[in-house]
C-alpha positions as CSV (number, residue, x, y, z in Angstrom):
1,X,0.0,0.0,0.0
2,X,1.3,3.4,-0.9
3,X,2.3,5.7,1.9
4,X,-0.4,8.3,0.9
5,X,-3.2,5.6,1.2
6,X,-2.3,4.5,4.8
7,X,-3.7,7.6,6.7
8,X,-7.0,7.2,4.6
9,X,-7.3,3.5,5.5
10,X,-6.6,4.3,9.2
11,X,-9.4,6.9,9.1
12,X,-11.8,4.4,7.5
13,X,-10.9,1.8,10.1
14,X,-11.4,4.2,12.9
15,X,-14.8,5.3,11.5
16,X,-16.0,1.7,11.2
17,X,-14.9,1.0,14.8
18,X,-16.8,4.1,16.0
19,X,-19.9,3.1,14.1
20,X,-19.8,-0.4,15.5
21,X,-19.3,0.9,19.0
22,X,-22.4,3.2,18.5
23,X,-24.5,0.2,17.3
24,X,-23.4,-1.7,20.4
25,X,-24.3,1.2,22.7
26,X,-27.7,1.7,21.1
27,X,-28.4,-2.1,21.3
28,X,-27.5,-2.0,25.0
29,X,-29.9,1.0,25.5
30,X,-32.7,-0.8,23.7
31,X,-32.1,-4.0,25.7
32,X,-32.1,-2.0,29.0
33,X,-35.4,-0.4,28.0
34,X,-37.0,-3.7,27.1
35,X,-35.8,-5.2,30.4
36,X,-37.2,-2.3,32.3
37,X,-40.5,-2.6,30.5
38,X,-40.7,-6.4,31.2
39,X,-39.8,-5.8,34.8
40,X,-42.3,-3.0,35.2
41,X,-45.1,-5.1,33.6
42,X,-44.2,-8.0,35.9
43,X,-44.2,-5.8,38.9
44,X,-47.6,-4.3,38.0
45,X,-49.1,-7.8,37.4
46,X,-47.7,-8.9,40.8
47,X,-49.2,-5.9,42.5
48,X,-52.5,-6.5,40.8
49,X,-52.6,-10.1,41.8
50,X,-51.7,-9.1,45.4
51,X,-54.5,-6.6,45.4
52,X,-57.0,-9.1,44.0
53,X,-55.9,-11.6,46.6
54,X,-56.3,-9.1,49.4
55,X,-59.7,-8.0,48.1
56,X,-60.9,-11.6,48.1
57,X,-59.6,-12.1,51.6
58,X,-61.4,-9.0,52.9
59,X,-64.6,-10.0,51.2
60,X,-64.4,-13.5,52.6
61,X,-63.8,-12.1,56.1
62,X,-66.8,-9.8,55.8
63,X,-69.0,-12.6,54.5
64,X,-67.8,-14.9,57.3
65,X,-68.7,-12.3,59.9
66,X,-72.2,-12.0,58.4
67,X,-72.9,-15.7,58.6
68,X,-71.3,-16.0,62.0
69,X,-73.6,-13.3,63.3
70,X,-76.7,-15.0,61.8
71,X,-75.6,-18.3,63.2
72,X,-75.4,-16.8,66.7
73,X,-78.9,-15.4,66.2
74,X,-80.2,-18.8,65.3
75,X,-78.4,-20.6,68.1
76,X,-80.6,-21.8,71.0
77,X,-77.8,-22.4,73.4
78,X,-75.2,-20.4,75.3
79,X,-73.9,-18.6,72.2
80,X,-77.3,-17.0,71.4
81,X,-77.3,-13.4,70.3
82,X,-80.7,-11.7,70.6
83,X,-81.9,-10.3,67.3
84,X,-81.8,-6.6,67.4
85,X,-79.4,-3.6,67.3
86,X,-75.8,-4.4,68.2
87,X,-72.2,-3.7,67.3
88,X,-69.6,-6.5,67.6
89,X,-66.0,-7.0,66.5
90,X,-65.2,-10.4,65.2
91,X,-61.8,-11.9,64.3
92,X,-62.1,-13.7,61.0
93,X,-59.3,-15.5,59.1
94,X,-59.1,-12.5,56.6
95,X,-59.0,-9.8,59.2
96,X,-60.9,-8.1,62.1
97,X,-64.5,-7.2,61.2
98,X,-66.7,-4.6,62.8
99,X,-70.3,-5.8,62.5
100,X,-73.2,-3.5,63.2
101,X,-76.9,-4.6,63.2
102,X,-79.9,-2.3,63.1
103,X,-83.5,-3.3,63.7
104,X,-85.9,-2.6,60.8
105,X,-89.1,-3.4,62.8
106,X,-89.7,0.3,63.5
107,X,-89.9,1.1,59.8
108,X,-92.7,0.9,57.2
109,X,-92.9,-2.1,54.9
110,X,-93.4,-0.6,51.4
111,X,-95.2,-3.7,50.3
112,X,-97.7,-3.7,53.2
113,X,-98.0,-0.1,54.6
114,X,-101.4,1.5,53.7
115,X,-101.2,4.4,51.3
116,X,-102.6,6.7,54.0
117,X,-99.6,5.8,56.2
118,X,-97.1,6.3,53.4
119,X,-98.8,9.6,52.5
120,X,-98.4,10.7,56.2
121,X,-94.7,9.8,56.2
122,X,-94.0,11.7,52.9
123,X,-95.8,14.7,54.4
124,X,-93.8,14.5,57.6
125,X,-90.7,14.5,55.6
126,X,-91.6,17.7,53.8
127,X,-93.6,16.8,50.7
128,X,-96.7,18.9,50.0
129,X,-100.1,17.3,50.4
130,X,-100.6,16.7,46.7
131,X,-97.2,15.2,46.1
132,X,-97.4,13.0,49.2
133,X,-100.8,11.6,48.1
134,X,-99.7,11.1,44.5
135,X,-96.6,9.2,45.4
136,X,-98.3,7.1,48.1
137,X,-101.0,6.1,45.6
138,X,-98.4,5.4,43.0
139,X,-96.5,3.1,45.4
140,X,-99.8,1.2,46.0
141,X,-100.4,0.9,42.3
142,X,-96.9,-0.3,41.6
143,X,-97.1,-3.2,44.1
144,X,-100.7,-4.2,43.3
145,X,-101.3,-7.2,41.1
146,X,-102.7,-6.2,37.7
147,X,-105.9,-7.9,36.4
148,X,-105.3,-11.0,34.3
149,X,-104.7,-10.1,30.6
150,X,-103.4,-6.6,31.1
151,X,-100.5,-5.5,29.1
152,X,-98.3,-2.4,28.5
153,X,-101.2,-0.5,27.1
154,X,-103.0,-0.1,30.4
155,X,-103.8,3.5,31.4
156,X,-101.5,3.2,34.3
157,X,-98.5,2.2,32.1
158,X,-99.5,5.0,29.6
159,X,-99.1,7.5,32.4
160,X,-95.6,6.4,33.0
161,X,-94.8,6.6,29.2
162,X,-96.2,10.1,29.1
163,X,-93.7,11.1,31.8
164,X,-90.8,9.6,29.8
165,X,-90.3,6.7,32.1
166,X,-89.0,3.5,30.6
167,X,-90.4,1.3,33.4
168,X,-94.0,1.1,34.5
169,X,-95.7,-0.6,37.4
170,X,-94.5,-4.1,37.9
171,X,-97.8,-5.4,39.3
172,X,-96.0,-7.2,42.1
173,X,-94.3,-6.4,45.3
174,X,-91.1,-4.4,45.5
175,X,-88.0,-6.6,45.4
176,X,-85.6,-3.8,46.3
177,X,-86.0,-0.4,48.0
178,X,-84.3,1.4,45.1
179,X,-87.2,0.4,42.9
180,X,-89.0,3.3,44.6
181,X,-87.0,5.7,42.4
182,X,-89.0,4.4,39.4
183,X,-92.4,5.2,40.9
184,X,-94.3,8.0,39.3
185,X,-94.0,11.3,41.2
186,X,-91.0,10.1,43.3
187,X,-88.3,12.7,43.4
188,X,-84.6,12.1,44.3
189,X,-85.0,14.3,47.4
190,X,-88.1,12.5,48.7
191,X,-86.5,9.1,48.0
192,X,-83.4,9.9,50.0
193,X,-85.4,11.5,52.8
194,X,-87.8,8.5,53.1
195,X,-85.3,5.7,52.6
196,X,-84.1,5.4,56.3
197,X,-87.7,4.8,57.4
198,X,-88.7,2.1,54.8
199,X,-88.0,-1.6,54.7
200,X,-89.1,-4.9,53.0
201,X,-90.7,-8.1,54.2
202,X,-91.8,-6.9,57.6
203,X,-95.4,-7.8,56.6
204,X,-97.0,-5.8,59.4
205,X,-97.3,-2.4,60.9
206,X,-94.2,-0.7,62.5
207,X,-93.2,-1.6,66.0
208,X,-93.6,1.7,67.8
209,X,-91.0,0.7,70.4
210,X,-88.3,0.6,67.6
211,X,-89.6,3.5,65.5
212,X,-87.8,6.8,64.9
213,X,-89.6,10.1,65.5
214,X,-90.6,10.6,61.8
215,X,-92.4,7.2,61.7
216,X,-94.1,7.9,65.1
217,X,-95.2,11.3,63.7
218,X,-96.5,9.7,60.5
219,X,-98.5,7.2,62.5
220,X,-100.0,9.9,64.7
221,X,-100.8,12.1,61.6
222,X,-102.4,9.2,59.7
223,X,-104.6,8.5,62.7
224,X,-105.5,12.1,63.2
225,X,-106.0,13.4,59.7
226,X,-106.8,10.3,57.7
227,X,-108.6,8.2,60.2
228,X,-106.2,5.3,59.8
229,X,-106.2,2.4,62.3
230,X,-102.7,0.9,62.8
231,X,-102.7,-2.6,64.0
232,X,-100.4,-3.5,67.0
233,X,-97.4,-5.5,65.8
234,X,-97.4,-9.2,66.4
235,X,-94.5,-10.1,68.6
236,X,-94.4,-13.5,67.0
237,X,-94.0,-12.0,63.6
238,X,-90.8,-11.8,61.4
239,X,-87.8,-9.8,62.5
240,X,-86.1,-7.8,59.7
241,X,-82.6,-6.6,60.3
242,X,-79.9,-4.7,58.4
243,X,-76.3,-5.8,58.9
244,X,-73.1,-4.0,57.9
245,X,-69.8,-5.8,58.1
246,X,-66.7,-3.6,57.6
247,X,-63.2,-5.0,57.4
248,X,-59.9,-3.1,56.8
249,X,-56.7,-4.6,55.5
250,X,-53.1,-3.5,54.8
251,X,-52.4,-0.3,53.0
252,X,-55.8,1.3,53.6
253,X,-57.7,-1.4,51.7
254,X,-61.2,-2.0,53.0
255,X,-64.4,-3.9,52.2
256,X,-68.0,-3.4,53.4
257,X,-70.8,-5.9,53.0
258,X,-74.4,-4.7,53.6
259,X,-77.2,-7.3,54.1
260,X,-80.9,-7.0,54.7
261,X,-82.2,-10.3,56.1
262,X,-85.3,-11.7,57.8
263,X,-85.7,-14.1,60.7
264,X,-88.9,-16.0,61.0
265,X,-90.0,-17.3,64.4
266,X,-92.2,-20.4,64.9
267,X,-95.0,-20.8,67.4
268,X,-93.6,-24.2,68.6
269,X,-90.4,-22.9,70.1
270,X,-87.3,-20.8,69.7
271,X,-86.2,-22.2,66.4
272,X,-85.5,-19.6,63.7
273,X,-85.0,-19.6,60.0
274,X,-83.6,-16.8,57.9
275,X,-83.8,-15.3,54.4
276,X,-81.4,-12.9,52.7
277,X,-83.5,-10.0,51.2
278,X,-80.7,-8.0,49.7
279,X,-76.9,-8.4,49.4
280,X,-74.7,-5.3,48.6
281,X,-71.1,-4.5,48.7
282,X,-68.9,-1.4,48.5
283,X,-65.3,-0.5,48.9
């Protein structure tokens, strides 16, 4: 090779080495980025799996506390817990659960309460006379069985369609309290105000010894203004209770189970049976 070509060859060789080194560096950067992405995805999936596992444990703990409380209410021996308002803290495998039980016997059963009593309650809670009467009658129409052969063209259903409501009267008892929001004339404000004083499956008048002031005021108003006679509650009748089980886990995770259930007594002895009426959960 001529002397003049040697520096040029050296420069080319140096340039090729630099380009190869640059490729190697870029490859290492890309591999590092890929490794970081794979590691991050794996960590996220691990955290998600841990959160799901913890959520399942908290839910199982809350459900276990619910059934343990019901079991004690059914027990006829030394572990018997009298049905009624209570707050207990139970240690379940998934965590410590705070269980609170409230008695629904002082409330109005939306499937059994006379329209006059519902009207009085709505009025006590602030509804004007016309609104209270309209909504109370609509509740009664909703739960009343429709004559055989009726269909969606009944005048009652037509009233709902005229108001732009998709659902009309079911012609059967309320299955959930939130169905009240679908009743003609019911407003969000009236629904929220009346919800604490309504229940399901009580099948008789409110027990005044458990009733809150608005219910007592409604009973007195219905008797005075509407001539309603309220039957005395049968102490052998069903007991309807609302239970809330709240459990907290690590890192601020929590789970709450809310259950409305009914205990039925028998005339032959202290044996009980129960039925879950609603089952809700929330974080």
